[in-house]
C-alpha positions in Angstrom: 65.0 -178.1 -10.0 63.9 -174.4 -9.7 63.2 -172.6 -12.9 65.3 -169.6 -13.6 63.2 -166.4 -14.0 63.9 -164.4 -17.1 64.0 -160.7 -16.7 62.5 -158.5 -19.5 65.1 -156.1 -20.8 62.5 -154.0 -22.6 61.8 -150.6 -21.1 58.5 -149.7 -19.7 56.1 -148.6 -22.4 56.2 -144.9 -22.9 59.4 -144.3 -20.9 61.3 -143.4 -24.0 58.7 -141.1 -25.3 59.9 -137.5 -25.6 58.1 -134.8 -23.7 55.8 -132.6 -25.8 57.7 -129.7 -27.4 55.5 -127.2 -25.4 57.0 -128.6 -22.2 60.5 -127.9 -23.4 59.8 -124.2 -23.9 61.1 -121.6 -21.5 58.7 -119.7 -19.3 59.9 -116.5 -21.1 58.8 -117.9 -24.4 55.4 -118.9 -23.2 54.8 -115.4 -21.6 55.9 -113.7 -24.8 53.5 -115.9 -26.9 50.6 -115.4 -24.5 50.9 -111.7 -23.9 51.9 -110.8 -27.5 49.2 -112.8 -29.3 46.6 -111.9 -26.7 47.2 -108.2 -27.2 47.2 -108.2 -31.0 44.2 -110.6 -31.0 42.1 -108.5 -28.8 42.8 -105.4 -30.8 42.3 -106.8 -34.3 38.9 -107.4 -35.8 40.2 -108.9 -39.0 38.4 -112.3 -39.4 41.1 -113.8 -41.6 43.8 -112.9 -39.0 41.7 -114.2 -36.1 41.3 -117.5 -37.9 45.0 -117.7 -38.3 45.6 -117.1 -34.6 42.9 -119.6 -33.7 44.7 -122.3 -35.8 48.0 -121.6 -34.0 46.2 -121.6 -30.6 44.8 -125.0 -31.2 48.1 -126.4 -32.4 49.6 -125.0 -29.1 46.7 -126.6 -27.2 47.1 -130.0 -28.9 50.8 -130.0 -28.0 49.9 -129.8 -24.3 48.0 -133.1 -24.5 45.5 -132.1 -21.9 42.7 -134.4 -20.9 39.1 -133.2 -21.2 38.4 -133.8 -17.5 41.2 -131.4 -16.6 39.7 -128.4 -18.5 36.0 -129.4 -18.7 34.7 -127.2 -15.9 36.7 -124.2 -17.0 35.6 -124.6 -20.6 32.0 -124.8 -19.6 32.2 -121.7 -17.5 33.9 -119.8 -20.4 31.3 -120.9 -22.9 28.5 -119.7 -20.6 30.3 -116.4 -20.1 30.8 -116.0 -23.9 27.2 -116.7 -24.7 26.0 -114.3 -22.1 28.4 -111.6 -23.4 27.2 -112.1 -27.0 23.6 -111.8 -26.0 24.2 -108.7 -23.9 26.2 -107.1 -26.8 23.3 -107.6 -29.2 20.6 -106.6 -26.7 22.2 -103.3 -25.8 23.5 -102.4 -29.3 21.9 -104.4 -32.1 22.9 -101.8 -34.7 26.6 -101.6 -33.7 27.8 -103.8 -36.5 26.0 -101.6 -39.1 27.6 -98.5 -37.6 31.1 -100.1 -37.9 30.9 -101.5 -41.4 28.8 -98.6 -42.8 26.0 -100.7 -44.3 23.0 -102.6 -43.2 21.7 -105.9 -44.7 18.6 -106.9 -42.8 18.1 -110.7 -42.4 14.9 -110.7 -40.3 13.2 -108.7 -37.6 12.0 -105.1 -37.5 12.2 -102.1 -35.3 15.1 -101.8 -32.8 15.9 -105.5 -32.4 16.6 -106.2 -36.1 19.2 -108.8 -37.1 21.6 -107.6 -39.7 24.5 -109.4 -41.5 26.9 -106.8 -40.2 25.9 -107.4 -36.6 26.3 -111.2 -36.9 29.7 -110.7 -38.6 30.8 -108.5 -35.7 29.6 -111.1 -33.2 31.5 -113.7 -35.1 34.7 -111.8 -34.7 34.1 -111.5 -31.0 33.5 -115.2 -30.8 36.7 -115.9 -32.6 38.6 -113.8 -30.0 37.3 -116.1 -27.3 37.9 -119.3 -29.3 41.5 -118.3 -29.9 42.5 -117.1 -26.5 40.9 -119.9 -24.4 43.1 -122.9 -25.7 46.2 -120.6 -25.5 45.6 -119.8 -21.9 44.7 -123.4 -21.0 47.9 -124.7 -22.6 49.9 -122.0 -20.8 48.5 -122.7 -17.4 48.7 -126.4 -17.4 52.2 -126.7 -18.9 54.0 -124.0 -17.0 55.5 -124.5 -13.6 54.9 -121.5 -11.3 58.6 -121.1 -10.5 59.4 -121.3 -14.2 56.7 -118.7 -14.9 58.2 -116.3 -12.3 61.7 -116.7 -13.7 60.4 -116.0 -17.2 58.5 -112.9 -16.0 61.6 -111.6 -14.3 63.6 -112.1 -17.5 61.4 -109.7 -19.4 62.1 -107.1 -16.7 59.1 -107.5 -14.5 60.0 -106.8 -10.8 60.7 -110.0 -9.0 58.3 -109.1 -6.2 55.4 -109.2 -8.7 56.8 -112.4 -10.1 56.8 -114.0 -6.7 53.2 -112.8 -6.0 52.0 -114.5 -9.2 53.9 -117.6 -8.4 52.5 -117.9 -4.9 49.0 -117.3 -6.2 49.3 -120.1 -8.7 50.8 -122.5 -6.1 48.0 -121.8 -3.7 45.2 -122.6 -6.2 45.5 -126.4 -5.7 45.7 -126.0 -1.9 42.7 -123.7 -2.1 40.6 -126.2 -4.1 41.7 -129.1 -1.8 40.8 -127.2 1.4 37.4 -126.2 -0.2 36.7 -129.9 -0.8 37.7 -130.9 2.7 35.5 -128.2 4.3 32.7 -129.2 2.0 32.9 -132.8 3.1 33.0 -131.8 6.7 29.9 -129.7 6.3 28.1 -132.5 4.6 29.0 -134.8 7.4 27.3 -132.4 9.8 24.1 -132.5 7.7 24.6 -129.7 5.2 23.5 -131.0 1.8 25.4 -129.4 -1.0 26.0 -132.3 -3.3 24.3 -132.8 -6.7 21.2 -134.2 -5.0 20.4 -130.7 -3.6 18.8 -127.9 -5.6 20.8 -125.2 -7.2 19.8 -122.5 -4.6 20.5 -124.8 -1.7 23.9 -125.6 -3.2 24.8 -122.0 -3.6 23.6 -121.2 -0.1 25.6 -124.1 1.3 28.7 -123.1 -0.6 28.6 -119.6 0.8 28.8 -121.0 4.3 32.1 -122.7 3.3 33.6 -119.4 2.2 34.0 -117.9 5.7 36.2 -120.7 7.2 38.0 -120.9 3.9 38.8 -117.2 4.0 40.1 -117.4 7.5 42.2 -120.4 6.7 43.7 -118.6 3.7 44.5 -115.6 5.8 46.4 -117.7 8.3 48.4 -119.3 5.5 49.2 -115.9 4.0 50.4 -114.7 7.4 52.7 -117.8 7.9 54.2 -117.3 4.4 54.7 -113.6 4.9 56.6 -114.2 8.2 58.7 -116.9 6.6 59.7 -114.6 3.7 60.5 -111.8 6.0 62.8 -114.0 8.2 64.7 -114.9 5.0 65.1 -111.2 4.2 62.9 -111.3 1.0 62.9 -108.1 -0.9 66.0 -106.6 0.6 68.0 -107.0 -2.7 67.3 -105.4 -6.0 67.9 -108.6 -8.0 67.7 -112.3 -7.3 68.6 -115.6 -9.0 66.1 -118.2 -10.1 66.4 -121.9 -9.6 64.0 -122.7 -12.5 65.6 -120.3 -15.0 67.3 -121.7 -18.0 68.7 -120.3 -21.2 66.6 -120.1 -24.4 67.0 -122.9 -26.9 66.6 -122.9 -30.7 62.9 -123.9 -30.3 62.4 -120.9 -28.0 64.0 -118.4 -30.4 62.0 -119.9 -33.3 58.7 -119.5 -31.7 59.5 -116.0 -30.4 60.4 -115.1 -34.0 57.2 -116.6 -35.3 55.2 -114.7 -32.6 56.9 -111.4 -33.7 56.0 -112.2 -37.3 52.3 -112.7 -36.4 52.3 -109.5 -34.4 53.9 -107.5 -37.3 51.4 -109.1 -39.7 48.5 -108.0 -37.5 49.8 -104.5 -37.4 50.3 -104.4 -41.1 46.7 -105.5 -41.6 45.7 -102.3 -39.8 47.2 -100.3 -42.7 45.7 -102.6 -45.3 42.2 -102.4 -43.8 42.4 -98.8 -42.9 41.8 -99.6 -39.3 41.2 -102.5 -36.9 38.2 -103.9 -38.8 38.1 -106.0 -41.9 35.1 -104.9 -43.9 33.9 -107.5 -46.5 30.7 -105.4 -47.2 32.5 -102.7 -49.2 
């Protein structure tokens, strides 16, 4: 007698989990947060305020639930650029911190390349700017659909032609990376060694040979897209509707209000500090 199979009425694990709150935000909200906090964060040199922005940025990044392999390459590149920038700032102007804060407390060294507490404090503030902006941008890029981004940009009165240009650029990045990998594998099949086994100079030289066919392929894709958009009379109207546009929810209004509060706080600190710089040496 055949045994009757029992079906499991339980749902698949994780199917009832709610999406992270950052994914429920409107594109407009994300743009306001990114542009608003980036602007005030780049202008301010108040260490206390930058620490506050950094804490908010890491909360924003944690909500995105990104995996390390997704952002590893970009993070390494940014760290390298940041270290190079800090070294060059010190090499070209080791006394700039002392000029800003109006005092000089020498830690070690002599002559032109002397290390002062003021210079290290200034470099610390510059580092905090990078630390706060990087997770904010990563969370923004990996959780925002290009169409949603374009709709959000248009809602804050950015011309829709510019919005479409940004959207198409973001959509072509995965295709660009995929085609680069395909051309690279084809070149390696023909004997061009650009894998990790090759030296750095050989890999750079081999990668440069991939750029030419990649550029021509991208130009062909741009031409096809341009013709398709012209045939559909793109740009003939002053306004357009957006498929990915949706009204702001309570969460959107709450975060926009919180962003405005942070911006007002940053501006108020300019008055308290008598300028952009917080001076603990007075």
